[in-house]
C-alpha positions in Angstrom: 25.2 2.6 -11.8 24.7 3.3 -8.1 21.0 3.9 -7.2 19.8 7.3 -6.1 17.7 8.2 -3.2 14.3 10.1 -3.0 12.2 11.6 -0.2 8.5 10.7 -0.2 6.1 12.9 1.7 2.7 11.1 2.1 -0.7 12.8 2.3 -0.1 16.0 4.3 -3.6 17.3 3.4 -6.2 19.4 5.1 -8.6 16.6 5.6 -6.0 14.6 7.6 -5.1 17.5 9.8 -7.1 19.1 12.7 -10.5 20.4 11.5 -10.5 18.0 8.5 -12.9 15.3 7.6 -10.6 12.5 8.7 -8.1 14.1 11.1 -5.0 12.1 12.2 -4.4 13.0 15.9 -1.5 15.4 15.9 -1.2 15.2 12.1 -0.2 18.8 11.9 2.5 18.4 14.5 4.9 16.7 12.1 4.9 19.5 9.5 7.9 21.3 10.9 10.0 18.2 10.9 8.8 17.4 7.3 9.8 20.9 6.2 13.2 20.5 7.7 13.6 17.1 5.9 12.6 18.7 2.6 15.1 21.5 3.2 17.9 19.1 3.8 17.0 16.7 0.9 16.7 19.7 -1.4 20.1 21.0 -0.4 21.6 17.6 -1.1 20.0 17.5 -4.6 17.7 14.6 -3.7 14.4 14.2 -5.6 11.3 14.9 -3.5 7.8 13.4 -4.1 4.6 14.5 -2.4 1.4 12.5 -2.6 -2.3 13.5 -2.4 -5.2 11.3 -1.7 -7.5 12.5 -4.5 -10.8 10.6 -4.4 -13.8 10.8 -6.7 -17.1 11.6 -5.0 -18.1 7.9 -5.4 -15.5 5.4 -4.4 -15.4 2.0 -2.6 -13.0 3.7 -0.2 -15.9 5.6 1.5 -18.4 4.1 4.0 -21.4 5.1 1.9 -20.1 2.9 -0.9 -18.9 -0.1 1.2 -15.6 1.2 2.5 -14.5 2.0 6.1 -13.7 5.7 5.8 -15.9 8.8 5.9 -15.8 11.0 2.8 -12.4 12.8 2.6 -9.9 14.3 0.2 -12.4 14.6 -2.7 -11.0 16.0 -5.9 -11.3 19.7 -6.1 -12.3 20.3 -2.5 -10.3 22.3 0.1 -9.9 19.1 2.1 -7.8 17.6 -0.6 -5.4 20.4 -0.8 -1.9 20.3 0.9 -1.8 21.6 4.5 -0.8 25.2 4.1 2.2 25.2 6.4 4.1 22.7 4.2 7.0 24.4 2.4 7.6 22.6 -0.9 10.9 22.9 -2.7 11.3 23.6 -6.4 11.1 20.4 -8.4 8.9 18.5 -6.0 6.8 16.0 -8.0 3.2 15.6 -6.9 1.6 12.2 -7.2 -2.1 11.5 -6.8 -3.7 8.2 -5.6 -7.1 6.8 -4.9 -8.4 8.8 -7.9 -10.2 5.8 -9.4 -13.5 4.6 -7.9 -12.6 0.9 -7.8 -9.1 1.3 -6.4 -8.3 1.6 -2.7 -5.2 3.8 -3.2 -3.5 3.3 0.2 -0.1 2.5 -1.2 1.8 5.2 -3.1 2.7 2.5 -5.6 -0.9 3.0 -6.9 -0.2 6.7 -7.4 0.6 8.4 -10.7 2.6 11.5 -11.6 1.0 14.4 -13.6 1.5 12.6 -16.9 0.0 9.3 -15.7 3.1 7.3 -14.9 2.8 5.0 -11.9 5.3 5.6 -9.0 7.3 2.5 -9.7 7.9 3.6 -13.3 9.0 7.1 -12.1 11.5 5.5 -9.6 12.9 3.2 -12.2 13.3 6.0 -14.7 15.2 8.0 -12.2 17.4 5.0 -11.1 16.1 5.5 -7.5 16.8 2.6 -5.2 16.4 4.1 -1.7 13.2 5.8 -0.5 13.0 7.9 2.7 9.3 7.9 3.8 7.4 10.4 6.0 3.8 11.6 6.4 0.3 10.3 7.2 -0.8 7.9 8.4 1.7 5.5 9.9 -0.7 2.5 10.2 -2.3 3.0 6.7 -0.7 4.7 3.7 2.8 4.9 5.2 2.8 1.2 6.1 1.2 0.1 2.8 3.8 2.1 0.8 6.7 0.8 2.8 5.6 -2.8 2.6 5.2 -2.5 -1.2 8.5 -0.8 -1.6 10.3 -3.6 0.4 8.6 -6.3 -1.7 9.8 -4.5 -4.8 13.4 -4.6 -3.6 13.8 -0.9 -2.6 15.8 0.1 0.4 13.4 2.0 2.7 14.1 4.4 5.6 11.2 5.6 7.7 11.5 9.0 9.3 10.1 8.3 12.7 9.8 12.0 13.9 7.8 12.8 10.7 5.0 10.2 10.8 1.7 10.0 12.7 -0.9 7.3 12.9 -4.7 7.1 12.9 -4.8 4.3 15.6 -8.3 3.2 14.8 -7.5 0.5 17.3 -5.0 1.8 20.0 -1.5 0.5 19.3 -2.0 0.2 15.5 0.9 2.6 14.8 3.3 0.8 17.1 2.4 -2.5 15.4 2.9 -0.9 12.0 6.3 0.3 12.9 7.3 -3.1 14.2 6.0 -4.8 11.1 7.9 -2.4 8.8 11.1 -3.0 10.9 10.7 -6.7 10.8 10.4 -6.7 7.0 13.6 -4.7 6.6 12.8 -1.0 6.9 15.4 1.3 8.6 14.1 3.8 11.2 15.8 7.1 11.8 15.1 10.6 13.2 16.3 14.0 11.9 19.5 14.0 14.1 20.5 10.7 12.6 20.1 11.7 9.0 23.2 11.5 6.9 23.0 12.6 3.3 25.9 12.8 0.8 
């Protein structure tokens, strides 16, 4: 059986957009492109997944407990909610990650669906072999997810006009893109998208 494709929208949440606890510079600027991708994938009948960072109050992810990040995307807070300008399509599956105190949760392969299945199990059950990836942040969760997907044998296409990076160190996002390319990820923009 020929493998199917899926669109993965990573962490477009209030805390990662302007005014949030951990804003990605220009994180809100990719929302229009993401909405257009979701529209096209939905019209083509392609499954869409959207992820949320969804941390407990105490987690090794946060500075106060030994991590590197300020507190963000805490379960049940407005900062953890999806950015309001995102227009989700019917049938989008929401995955949550980072929801255990001892797990970093950067890669979506650590995320689970609403009934507790890990992302890889969900992909296998749907015969999905090709993942299109967009969202935040290029040099963290996007990169971690893409690298895991490639290691697991998935075909990966990164949507360049629908990602933004944190750039803790200037140039981190460019390096992340090069590393993803070097390891086999394809890179396209909206005008290059061809869906069946």
